[in-house]
C-alpha positions as CSV (number, residue, x, y, z in Angstrom):
1,M,-3.7,-25.3,26.3
2,I,-0.8,-23.8,28.2
3,L,-0.6,-20.2,29.5
4,D,2.6,-18.9,30.9
5,S,5.2,-16.1,30.9
6,I,7.8,-15.6,28.2
7,N,10.3,-16.0,31.1
8,Q,9.2,-19.7,31.4
9,L,9.1,-20.5,27.7
10,Q,12.4,-22.4,27.7
11,C,11.0,-24.9,30.3
12,Y,8.7,-26.3,27.6
13,S,11.4,-27.5,25.3
14,A,11.6,-30.8,27.1
15,F,8.3,-31.9,25.6
16,L,8.2,-29.6,22.6
17,P,11.7,-29.4,21.1
18,A,10.7,-26.6,18.6
19,V,10.6,-24.3,21.6
20,E,14.4,-24.1,21.6
21,K,14.2,-22.5,18.1
22,I,11.4,-20.2,19.2
23,V,13.5,-18.9,22.1
24,D,16.5,-18.4,19.8
25,Y,14.3,-16.5,17.3
26,I,12.8,-14.3,20.1
27,N,16.3,-13.5,21.4
28,S,17.5,-12.6,17.9
29,V,14.7,-10.3,16.7
30,D,13.9,-6.7,17.7
31,L,10.4,-7.1,19.2
32,N,9.8,-3.4,18.6
33,N,10.5,-3.7,14.9
34,L,8.9,-6.9,13.7
35,P,9.1,-8.2,10.2
36,S,6.0,-7.6,8.1
37,E,5.5,-11.1,6.8
38,K,5.8,-14.8,7.7
39,V,9.4,-15.9,8.6
40,F,10.4,-19.6,8.2
41,I,12.5,-20.6,11.1
42,D,12.7,-24.3,10.3
43,G,11.0,-24.6,6.9
44,E,7.4,-25.8,7.1
45,N,8.1,-27.4,10.5
46,L,8.3,-24.0,12.3
47,F,7.4,-20.5,11.2
48,V,6.2,-17.3,12.7
49,I,3.6,-14.9,11.6
50,P,3.9,-11.4,13.0
51,S,0.4,-10.0,13.6
52,V,-1.1,-6.6,14.3
53,S,-4.9,-7.0,14.4
54,K,-7.9,-5.2,15.5
55,G,-9.6,-6.7,18.6
56,K,-13.2,-7.8,18.6
57,L,-16.1,-8.5,20.9
58,A,-16.3,-12.0,22.4
59,K,-19.6,-12.6,20.5
60,D,-17.9,-11.9,17.2
61,A,-14.8,-14.1,17.8
62,K,-15.1,-17.6,16.2
63,L,-13.5,-20.7,17.5
64,E,-10.9,-22.1,15.2
65,A,-8.8,-25.3,15.3
66,H,-5.9,-26.8,13.3
67,N,-4.9,-30.3,12.4
68,V,-1.2,-29.9,11.5
69,Y,0.1,-27.0,13.5
70,A,0.1,-26.0,17.2
71,D,-0.2,-22.3,17.8
72,L,2.2,-20.6,20.3
73,Q,0.9,-17.0,20.5
74,L,3.2,-14.5,22.2
75,C,1.4,-11.3,23.2
76,L,3.6,-8.2,22.7
77,S,0.9,-5.5,23.3
78,D,-1.4,-4.8,26.3
79,G,-3.2,-8.0,26.2
80,E,-5.8,-10.3,24.6
81,T,-8.5,-12.7,25.7
82,F,-9.1,-16.1,24.0
83,G,-12.2,-18.2,24.1
84,W,-11.4,-22.0,24.5
85,K,-13.3,-25.2,24.0
86,D,-12.3,-28.8,23.7
87,R,-12.4,-29.5,20.0
88,K,-14.1,-32.8,20.5
89,E,-17.0,-30.9,22.0
90,C,-17.4,-28.6,19.1
91,Q,-20.6,-29.5,17.2
92,Q,-21.2,-26.6,14.8
93,P,-18.5,-26.4,12.1
94,I,-18.6,-23.4,9.8
95,G,-17.8,-24.9,6.4
96,E,-15.1,-27.6,5.8
97,Y,-11.6,-27.9,7.1
98,S,-9.2,-26.1,4.8
99,H,-6.1,-28.3,4.1
100,E,-4.4,-25.3,2.5
101,K,-4.8,-23.0,5.5
102,D,-4.9,-25.8,8.2
103,I,-8.0,-24.3,9.8
104,I,-11.6,-25.0,10.6
105,F,-14.0,-22.6,12.3
106,F,-16.8,-23.4,14.6
107,D,-20.0,-21.5,15.6
108,D,-19.9,-23.1,19.1
109,Q,-19.6,-21.0,22.2
110,P,-16.3,-21.2,24.2
111,T,-16.5,-23.0,27.6
112,T,-13.7,-21.0,29.1
113,Y,-12.0,-17.6,28.5
114,V,-8.3,-16.9,29.3
115,S,-6.6,-13.6,29.2
116,V,-3.0,-13.2,28.1
117,K,-1.0,-10.1,29.2
118,Q,2.0,-8.5,27.5
119,N,5.0,-10.9,27.5
120,E,2.8,-14.0,28.1
121,F,2.2,-16.8,25.7
122,V,-0.5,-19.3,25.1
123,L,0.0,-22.7,23.4
124,F,-2.9,-24.2,21.6
125,M,-2.6,-27.8,20.4
126,P,-4.8,-29.3,17.6
127,W,-7.3,-30.5,20.2
128,D,-7.8,-26.9,21.5
129,A,-10.4,-24.9,19.7
130,H,-9.7,-21.2,20.3
131,A,-11.2,-17.8,19.6
132,P,-8.5,-15.2,19.4
133,L,-8.5,-11.4,19.4
134,I,-11.0,-10.6,22.1
135,C,-10.0,-7.2,23.3
136,E,-10.5,-3.5,22.7
137,G,-8.0,-1.8,20.5
138,E,-5.2,-3.5,18.6
139,V,-3.2,-6.7,19.4
140,T,0.4,-7.1,18.5
141,K,1.7,-10.6,18.7
142,L,3.9,-13.3,17.2
143,I,2.1,-16.5,16.2
144,F,4.5,-19.4,16.0
145,K,3.2,-22.4,14.0
146,I,4.7,-25.6,15.2
147,K,4.2,-28.7,13.0
148,V,2.9,-31.5,15.2
149,G,0.6,-33.5,12.9
C-alpha cells in the first residue's frame, strides 16, 4: 500500500508505468464534472471508475482484494479512511473469488487504518486487502484499475 499526495503521483511512474497515463487523464478531465461511468484509458489494462458513494462505519466496511488489478484511489472530497490487512493473513473469505468482478471479500478485521484527505491517493496492490468508504457523509473519488496480474 502506498499513500501520497496527487502532487507526487508522477514519481511512481518509474515502477508502475501506467501512472503516466493516469496523470495525463487527471490533467485532461474536469475534476468538478466527472463522467458518470467507467472510462477506458488503455483498454482493459487501465480504466477509471468515477465514484460517489455513501460512507459507512468501520464495523460495516468489509475487506476486499483483487487478483488482476491494483487500485489507485484518488480522493476528491473531504476524505476517507481505509482499513488494511495483509491479504495472506486473511482467514475468513466471504464467498468465492469473482473472476468477472475481480474481487473477493473477507470478514477479517483490518490490522491498520489509514486516512486519505482530499487530493491524496492510495495504491492497493493485489496483496493488500482493503476496506474502503469509512467516513461520514459522501465520498467522491476516482478509482483507477491498473492491470498487474
